[in-house]
Every structure is written in C-alpha cells, then in structure tokens.
Phi, psi and omega in degrees: 000136181297149181300325181297317180292319177301317181296315180299312182296312183295312184296313181292319181297309180298314183297315184288328176294315180295316180295317179298319178296318179297319179294317179295333180274001174121358178284104187244343183228143180273061178200162180094165184297324180295316178295320180300317178295316180297312182297321178296321178291321179300323181295339182279343189296319177302320179294316180299316181293324179294321178292321177301315180293325177297319179294318179300320180273010177058040175256157177287124180304139177070007179259144174062031175234026170093011180278116177212134179256013179288110188288139171210177187297341181288343173292330177280314180302323180301330178271338182278320185304312179298328177295317181297307185289338177293317181279335170295321177301317179301315179297317179294321180304323183287351177275347180282146178299143175064021175241129182222168181263140177220117177283354180264008175062032184300318181298315179295314182296330181291343180273354183259162174290166182302318181293315179296320180297320180296316179296315181298319180297320179295320180290317181293329181292343182283343183235129176304142183309318181294317179296318180298319179300312182290329175296315179297318181296312180298316180297321180295318180293316178299315179298322180297329180267354183239259187297317179293329176297316180296317179293317179297329179299328178301320177280314189293329176299331176277301188290306183262006176252269184300311183297314180297317179298326180287346179251021187295344179273358178263160173288159189297316184294314175299321178296322178297319179296317180295309183296316181298319180295312180295317179301315179294316180295326179303331181284352197302325178297325180288321179296320183295338178257013170112004180291125179071324184229064185298332181271342184221063186297325182289306177299329182300331178298314178293322178297320181294323178296315178298316179302313181292324177296320181288330179284324193299317181302318179296318182294317179294319180301314180294322177298315181295316181293324182275337184074020184211135175288345178300325180294328177293322179289329174294311178305310181299316182295315179292320178304311181293327183283325188261344187303326184274352184299315184296332181294339177296333189253006182256137174241130181094182183073193179205184186289349176271346183248316190279150172076180185291338178268001178258185183300322178299319178294322179298319179296317179297319180293322176299314179299319180293322177296322177298319178299318178298318181296315179296319178299314183291325185276317190251340181260302179276332181056030180275337180059035179297320186297328182256009184253167173294140184298306180065198178268143181221000000 
C-alpha cells in the first residue's frame, strides 16, 4: 500500500476515533478551555501518525519530510500572505448585502451574552480602536511565529510534510487537491460541534473542505520555494491567529459568508492563488505550480 494511502487511513482513523470518544464523553461545543486543549491535541495527531509510519517503514523519525531551519525570505512571506488575504476578505465582505463595518465591535459583541458584552465593552473602551487594531495585528503575527507555529507544526509535519513527500511524483495542483480535500475532511468532527461554522455545522463540513483546498496550493508553493515545512506551520499559525480579527469589525452576514472561512474568504483566496500563478508563470518562470513536485 502506498505511503500516502497509509497516512490518510491511519491519521483519519486515529483522529476520528479520538474525536468521537471525546464527543461521546461530553464534548459538545467548540468553545471553552476544554475544547481548546482538545483541539490543540487534535492538531498534533497528523505529526504523530507520520512518525509512526516512519518507524514502521524503518525510516529515521523526522528525517526526509521537509524539516529545515535554514532561513530564507519565504519564512517571512509565509507570515505575510495570511495577513494580506485576511484584510482583502474584510473588503470583500463589505460588498455583501446587509454586511457593514463597525469600529465599535457591534458584530462581535452581539455574539456574547449580556453580561459578557458588558465586560467586553468596558475592556475595549480602555483602548482607542486604532491602537487596539494594531495590538491585535501585532499579537496575531507574534502568535503565528511562536505558539501557533508549534501547534500548526503538528498538522503541517503530516499534511505538507509526510503526505506531500509521499505525493512527490504528482504535479503540484493535483497533489494540492488531494491534500486539501483530505485535510478539510479530517476536520469534520470539530466542524460538527461548531468549529468555524457554529450556525451551520453540516454545511460547514463542505465549506471547510473548500477552504482547505483553496489554502493548500499557496502553502505547498511556499514549502517548495523555502525547502522547509516550517514555513507551512508559520503560514498555518498566522492564519489561525489573524483569521478572527476581521470578524470584530463586521455587522451582519453569517458564518457561511463572513471571514476567511466564509464565501468572502473563498473569493480572497482565489484571488491570492491567481497572484501565485501569475508570479510563478511570468515573474520567476519556474512553472512550479504546473510541474511534478519532486524533491525540494
């Protein structure tokens, strides 16, 4: 059996059994400290499964799956790209009917209970909106390169590390479709209990798959250019840290439309993928996107 198939079966089976057990034991909502601990642990499973398969195949763990700390400019680009498409998403979001901008955080406050909203308003009033925005932006980037990077590495060592290496004989776009689809589907137990799409958990499973498919080509491209899966974990970390910032400023819409995991985000990600294609085709002329992945 091919390593790629083994990885998919092992990772999904282990992950879904653990998630199913957690749900049966009472984990019903994707919020709160218990869920945060569970979700952080869940992110480690792809890496654990990739190491298990390396041991089974008598390979040295963590070797030859893209781990490199040799710094280059793509380590910076990996953190910048999620910031760009997040704010492009905000602009696109405002083009939708009945969606507007609020510097008073009305949309965010409306999701809280009366007591929580009152506390939040008092805290937010202590910092000018512009200062608060830059604090959030700076904090998201720092988190993306630190704690979120470590958590993202748990997934990325699997998806853009072991899994990508096992598909090195495929062209980049087909490999992106395969990895993105499996990656999105892997999330389904979390989506069903409200992760990212609390109002539409069933439809949210399909939305998450689309979201992951749209993210994957950019992430793989950056991994190949940098020669390191670490850049994917940076990308992943910043994405997770900054994705919710725009939701603070939106009033109206819903979880299927708003933010990077909504329709507005999908449009922004499509545009960003087009930019990558144009860069690869006309600026570097390397044709990485349309070529076989190979060794990098």
